C-alpha positions as CSV (number, residue, x, y, z in Angstrom):
1,M,11.1,-4.8,43.1
2,L,8.8,-1.8,42.8
3,N,11.4,0.0,40.7
4,L,11.6,-3.0,38.4
5,I,7.8,-3.1,38.0
6,C,7.7,0.6,37.3
7,L,10.5,0.2,34.7
8,L,8.7,-2.7,33.0
9,S,5.4,-0.8,32.9
10,F,7.1,2.2,31.4
11,Q,8.8,0.0,28.7
12,I,5.5,-1.6,27.8
13,A,3.7,1.7,27.7
14,S,6.5,3.2,25.6
15,Q,6.2,0.3,23.1
16,I,2.4,0.7,22.9
17,S,2.6,4.4,22.3
18,Y,5.4,3.9,19.8
19,F,3.2,1.7,17.7
20,E,0.1,3.8,18.3
21,K,1.9,6.7,16.7
22,R,2.3,4.6,13.6
23,K,-1.4,4.0,13.1
24,A,-2.1,5.1,9.6
25,N,-4.6,7.6,8.3
26,T,-5.7,5.1,5.6
27,N,-7.2,8.0,3.6
28,D,-3.6,8.9,2.8
29,T,-1.3,6.6,0.7
30,F,1.9,7.9,2.3
31,D,0.6,7.3,5.9
32,T,-0.5,3.8,4.9
33,A,2.9,3.1,3.4
34,I,4.7,4.3,6.5
35,A,2.6,2.3,8.9
36,F,3.0,-0.8,6.7
37,A,6.8,-0.4,6.7
38,Y,7.1,0.2,10.5
39,A,4.8,-2.8,11.1
40,L,7.1,-5.0,8.9
41,A,10.3,-3.6,10.5
42,Y,9.1,-4.4,14.0
43,N,7.3,-7.7,13.2
44,Q,3.9,-6.4,14.0
45,L,2.2,-8.9,11.7
46,D,-1.4,-8.2,12.5
47,E,-0.8,-4.5,12.1
48,A,1.0,-5.1,8.7
49,K,-1.9,-7.3,7.5
50,S,-4.4,-4.6,8.4
51,Y,-2.8,-2.4,5.6
52,V,-2.5,-5.0,2.9
53,A,-4.8,-7.0,0.6
54,P,-5.8,-10.4,1.9
55,N,-3.9,-12.1,-1.0
56,K,-0.6,-10.7,0.6
57,W,-1.3,-12.1,4.1
58,A,0.7,-15.3,3.5
59,F,3.8,-13.2,2.7
60,I,3.2,-11.2,5.9
61,E,2.8,-14.4,8.0
62,S,6.1,-15.8,6.6
63,W,7.9,-12.5,7.0
64,P,9.7,-13.4,10.3
65,T,11.6,-16.2,8.6
66,R,13.4,-13.8,6.3
67,H,13.4,-10.6,8.3
68,L,16.4,-9.1,10.0
69,T,15.1,-8.6,13.6
70,I,15.7,-5.1,14.9
71,S,15.7,-3.7,18.4
72,H,12.8,-1.7,19.9
73,Q,15.6,0.6,21.0
74,C,16.0,1.8,17.4
75,K,15.1,5.4,16.8
76,D,14.1,7.2,13.6
77,D,17.2,8.4,11.9
78,A,15.2,10.6,9.5
79,D,11.7,10.9,8.5
80,P,10.6,8.2,6.1
81,D,11.3,9.2,2.6
82,L,9.6,8.1,-0.6
83,G,10.1,8.2,-4.3
84,P,6.7,8.5,-6.0
85,S,6.1,6.9,-9.4
86,A,3.2,6.3,-11.7
87,T,2.5,2.8,-12.8
88,G,-0.2,2.4,-15.4
89,G,-2.4,5.1,-13.9
90,S,-2.5,3.5,-10.4
91,E,-0.9,5.2,-7.4
92,S,2.5,3.8,-6.4
93,M,5.6,4.8,-4.4
94,T,8.8,3.5,-3.1
95,L,9.4,4.0,0.7
96,F,12.7,4.2,2.5
97,L,12.6,3.7,6.3
98,V,15.8,4.3,8.2
99,Q,16.4,3.5,11.9
100,D,19.4,4.3,14.0
101,C,19.8,1.2,16.3
102,P,22.2,0.9,19.3
103,D,24.8,-1.2,17.5
104,Y,23.9,-0.8,13.8
105,F,22.1,1.1,11.1
106,Y,18.9,-0.4,9.7
107,M,17.2,0.4,6.4
108,L,14.0,-1.1,5.0
109,T,13.0,-0.3,1.4
110,V,9.6,-1.3,0.0
111,A,9.8,-0.7,-3.7
112,E,6.9,0.3,-6.0
113,I,4.1,0.0,-3.5
114,V,0.8,-0.2,-5.3
115,F,-2.4,1.0,-3.6
116,K,-6.0,0.1,-4.2
117,R,-9.0,1.9,-2.7
118,V,-11.1,-0.6,-0.7
119,D,-14.0,0.4,1.6
120,N,-13.1,4.1,1.5
121,K,-9.5,3.5,2.5
122,W,-6.2,2.9,0.8
123,Q,-4.8,-0.6,1.0
124,V,-1.4,-1.9,-0.1
125,S,-2.2,-4.3,-3.0
126,D,1.3,-5.1,-4.2
127,W,5.0,-4.1,-4.2
128,S,7.9,-5.2,-6.4
129,E,10.5,-5.9,-3.7
130,I,11.4,-5.5,0.0
131,C,15.0,-5.0,0.8
132,E,16.7,-4.7,4.3
133,K,20.2,-3.6,5.2
134,T,21.9,-3.3,8.5
135,K,24.9,-1.2,7.4
136,E,25.1,2.3,6.0
137,E,24.3,1.2,2.5
138,R,21.2,1.5,0.5
139,C,19.2,-1.2,-1.2
140,Y,19.1,0.7,-4.5
């Protein structure tokens, strides 16, 4: 019984530290985009909402109804990658998040993320599309 309690405590601590590592430096658009993507991938809705404009909260709250649930046993397959772009003078980028899961491969792409500076931090104000795949294929 003690071994089971220790194992559960370790798993909970591992998950907490996993998400703590994903806390964004909101003075950096790339960090903000990465934290937002990880929060979406792992259904951390409150975390995801903390990085987006309030007008996007309804989308975040409905996210679990269309999201491909992934295991907390997934590991980073590669560092998140991005494709920067310029959209009418505002800062934007496309982020590719890849996770190597026990029985499958997972990819989340958030296309054309647009940032807005609010209260001295970057906030995701919009994006054009979010795509998920669970095979070794890309969204784009």
